[in-house]
Z-matrix of the N, CA and C atoms (Angstrom, degrees):
N
C 1 1.448
C 2 1.528 1 108.77
N 3 1.299 2 115.30 1 138.90
C 4 1.459 3 120.77 2 -177.80
C 5 1.527 4 111.18 3 -93.67
N 6 1.307 5 115.83 4 154.07
C 7 1.469 6 120.22 5 172.43
C 8 1.514 7 110.27 6 -88.19
N 9 1.329 8 116.50 7 -6.21
C 10 1.464 9 121.94 8 -177.13
C 11 1.533 10 111.04 9 -96.81
N 12 1.322 11 115.42 10 55.88
C 13 1.463 12 122.44 11 177.82
C 14 1.522 13 109.42 12 -95.05
N 15 1.330 14 116.99 13 155.51
C 16 1.463 15 119.11 14 -179.26
C 17 1.524 16 112.50 15 -72.46
N 18 1.315 17 115.38 16 142.07
C 19 1.461 18 122.43 17 172.12
C 20 1.523 19 105.79 18 -100.11
N 21 1.315 20 115.14 19 113.51
C 22 1.460 21 120.90 20 -176.47
C 23 1.513 22 110.37 21 -93.94
N 24 1.295 23 120.63 22 151.19
C 25 1.456 24 129.11 23 6.02
C 26 1.524 25 113.99 24 -94.00
N 27 1.329 26 117.76 25 11.36
C 28 1.462 27 119.26 26 -176.04
C 29 1.526 28 112.87 27 -93.88
N 30 1.319 29 117.47 28 -7.07
C 31 1.457 30 123.10 29 175.07
C 32 1.526 31 112.83 30 55.40
N 33 1.325 32 114.97 31 49.42
C 34 1.459 33 120.00 32 169.76
C 35 1.519 34 107.66 33 -106.17
N 36 1.312 35 116.36 34 162.84
C 37 1.456 36 121.43 35 -178.50
C 38 1.524 37 109.99 36 -80.67
N 39 1.316 38 115.85 37 129.90
C 40 1.454 39 121.03 38 178.04
C 41 1.518 40 113.08 39 -71.98
N 42 1.322 41 117.33 40 -15.87
C 43 1.459 42 121.21 41 -179.11
C 44 1.510 43 114.32 42 -92.16
N 45 1.342 44 116.07 43 -37.99
C 46 1.467 45 118.08 44 -174.96
C 47 1.527 46 113.65 45 -129.44
N 48 1.325 47 117.71 46 -8.86
C 49 1.459 48 120.99 47 177.46
C 50 1.519 49 115.57 48 84.17
N 51 1.322 50 117.02 49 -2.07
C 52 1.469 51 120.83 50 178.20
C 53 1.524 52 109.83 51 -75.72
N 54 1.327 53 117.66 52 164.28
C 55 1.461 54 119.31 53 173.27
C 56 1.535 55 109.76 54 -57.85
N 57 1.331 56 115.89 55 134.99
C 58 1.466 57 120.64 56 -178.70
C 59 1.511 58 110.16 57 -88.91
N 60 1.325 59 120.36 58 138.47
C 61 1.452 60 126.97 59 1.45
C 62 1.533 61 111.45 60 -79.43
N 63 1.304 62 115.21 61 128.01
C 64 1.466 63 121.29 62 179.73
C 65 1.529 64 108.95 63 -74.29
N 66 1.289 65 116.40 64 172.43
C 67 1.465 66 121.04 65 -179.08
C 68 1.528 67 111.64 66 -57.45
N 69 1.341 68 116.40 67 -42.76
C 70 1.468 69 119.56 68 179.61
C 71 1.517 70 110.90 69 -62.15
N 72 1.341 71 116.58 70 -46.36
C 73 1.464 72 119.74 71 -178.74
C 74 1.527 73 110.88 72 -66.32
N 75 1.319 74 118.13 73 -36.50
C 76 1.463 75 120.37 74 176.11
C 77 1.525 76 110.43 75 -58.94
N 78 1.320 77 116.65 76 -44.85
C 79 1.467 78 120.56 77 178.64
C 80 1.516 79 111.29 78 -64.48
N 81 1.333 80 116.97 79 -40.20
C 82 1.468 81 120.40 80 177.43
C 83 1.524 82 110.67 81 -63.87
N 84 1.325 83 116.67 82 -43.71
C 85 1.462 84 120.26 83 -179.98
C 86 1.527 85 111.32 84 -64.30
N 87 1.328 86 117.58 85 -41.15
C 88 1.468 87 120.42 86 176.91
C 89 1.523 88 110.42 87 -57.60
N 90 1.323 89 117.27 88 -42.91
C 91 1.464 90 121.21 89 179.74
C 92 1.532 91 110.87 90 -69.02
N 93 1.330 92 117.29 91 -43.25
C 94 1.464 93 121.14 92 -179.34
C 95 1.527 94 112.11 93 -62.65
N 96 1.309 95 116.52 94 -39.00
C 97 1.461 96 121.86 95 -174.46
C 98 1.532 97 111.94 96 -106.53
N 99 1.316 98 116.71 97 24.96
C 100 1.461 99 121.09 98 -175.78
C 101 1.534 100 112.27 99 -52.46
N 102 1.308 101 116.58 100 -40.65
C 103 1.465 102 120.86 101 -177.59
C 104 1.526 103 112.46 102 -97.46
N 105 1.325 104 117.47 103 8.14
C 106 1.464 105 120.70 104 -177.34
C 107 1.528 106 110.87 105 -142.63
N 108 1.334 107 117.86 106 62.83
C 109 1.465 108 120.20 107 -175.68
C 110 1.528 109 113.29 108 -63.97
N 111 1.322 110 117.91 109 -31.38
C 112 1.462 111 119.81 110 178.53
C 113 1.529 112 109.65 111 -68.24
N 114 1.299 113 117.29 112 -39.42
C 115 1.470 114 120.99 113 177.22
C 116 1.524 115 110.82 114 -62.98
N 117 1.319 116 116.84 115 -38.95
C 118 1.463 117 120.49 116 177.24
C 119 1.528 118 109.85 117 -63.17
N 120 1.328 119 117.36 118 -44.24
C 121 1.465 120 120.76 119 179.19
C 122 1.524 121 111.00 120 -62.94
N 123 1.317 122 117.66 121 -39.92
C 124 1.469 123 120.69 122 178.04
C 125 1.527 124 111.13 123 -65.81
N 126 1.325 125 116.80 124 -42.45
C 127 1.462 126 120.64 125 178.26
C 128 1.536 127 110.75 126 -60.83
N 129 1.322 128 115.50 127 -49.03
C 130 1.463 129 119.06 128 -178.81
C 131 1.519 130 111.65 129 -68.17
N 132 1.333 131 117.18 130 -31.27
C 133 1.464 132 120.31 131 174.71
C 134 1.520 133 111.35 132 -63.17
N 135 1.326 134 116.83 133 -39.61
C 136 1.469 135 119.61 134 177.60
C 137 1.530 136 110.63 135 -68.26
N 138 1.329 137 116.66 136 -35.53
C 139 1.471 138 119.90 137 175.36
C 140 1.526 139 110.24 138 -65.28
N 141 1.333 140 116.52 139 -39.59
C 142 1.462 141 121.18 140 178.20
C 143 1.526 142 110.94 141 -60.51
N 144 1.319 143 117.18 142 -44.35
C 145 1.467 144 120.91 143 178.82
C 146 1.526 145 110.13 144 -60.87
N 147 1.322 146 116.98 145 -46.05
C 148 1.471 147 120.71 146 179.76
C 149 1.523 148 110.91 147 -63.90
N 150 1.323 149 117.38 148 -42.70
C 151 1.467 150 120.91 149 -179.80
C 152 1.526 151 110.73 150 -65.62
N 153 1.321 152 116.58 151 -36.43
C 154 1.465 153 120.47 152 178.34
C 155 1.523 154 110.53 153 -62.29
N 156 1.311 155 116.86 154 -37.65
C 157 1.462 156 121.07 155 177.32
C 158 1.524 157 110.95 156 -70.89
N 159 1.323 158 116.85 157 -41.38
C 160 1.464 159 120.90 158 -178.67
C 161 1.524 160 112.46 159 -72.32
N 162 1.320 161 116.46 160 -33.43
C 163 1.461 162 120.94 161 -175.73
C 164 1.524 163 110.09 162 -121.45
N 165 1.313 164 116.24 163 61.55
C 166 1.467 165 121.75 164 -176.99
C 167 1.530 166 111.67 165 -59.97
N 168 1.310 167 117.47 166 -21.03
C 169 1.466 168 122.35 167 179.94
C 170 1.522 169 113.08 168 -76.79
N 171 1.335 170 117.78 169 -17.76
C 172 1.473 171 121.56 170 -175.48
C 173 1.531 172 110.31 171 -81.62
N 174 1.327 173 117.57 172 138.85
C 175 1.465 174 120.32 173 177.77
C 176 1.531 175 111.33 174 -60.85
N 177 1.327 176 116.07 175 136.76
C 178 1.462 177 121.39 176 -177.17
C 179 1.532 178 111.70 177 -59.21
N 180 1.322 179 117.58 178 -39.91
C 181 1.468 180 120.39 179 -179.81
C 182 1.514 181 112.61 180 -62.90
N 183 1.314 182 115.92 181 -38.54
C 184 1.465 183 120.44 182 178.36
C 185 1.526 184 110.57 183 -64.16
N 186 1.321 185 116.37 184 -45.64
C 187 1.467 186 119.63 185 179.42
C 188 1.526 187 110.79 186 -65.45
N 189 1.314 188 117.33 187 -39.33
C 190 1.463 189 120.26 188 178.75
C 191 1.528 190 110.39 189 -60.44
N 192 1.320 191 116.83 190 -47.90
C 193 1.472 192 120.02 191 178.30
C 194 1.518 193 110.94 192 -61.17
N 195 1.317 194 116.93 193 -40.49
C 196 1.457 195 121.86 194 -177.19
C 197 1.536 196 111.87 195 -65.11
N 198 1.324 197 116.60 196 -43.53
C 199 1.463 198 119.80 197 -174.91
C 200 1.527 199 113.46 198 -91.56
N 201 1.316 200 117.54 199 -34.28
C 202 1.468 201 119.59 200 -174.28
C 203 1.521 202 114.06 201 -121.10
N 204 1.315 203 117.62 202 -18.72
C 205 1.458 204 121.14 203 -174.10
C 206 1.513 205 115.45 204 -64.22
N 207 1.303 206 118.32 205 -19.87
C 208 1.462 207 121.00 206 -177.57
C 209 1.528 208 112.58 207 -91.61
N 210 1.338 209 116.51 208 -4.24
C 211 1.462 210 119.32 209 179.27
C 212 1.524 211 110.10 210 -73.87
N 213 1.335 212 116.94 211 146.43
C 214 1.471 213 119.45 212 178.64
C 215 1.518 214 111.71 213 -69.46
């Protein structure tokens, strides 16, 4: 279990306080889903939907880059 879990509803990292997913969590997720990149994209897509609901004030493009923009 990671300490870099999201703190809801503001979607910050519980481990380092950065916007979630933080750099550490991104690296952990890449390793966890190394053989399942589509599953990782689906997981992060569901997080994006939840974050969009929690942070309706945030620009959609910013959230998209934050949750999915770092995927290969």
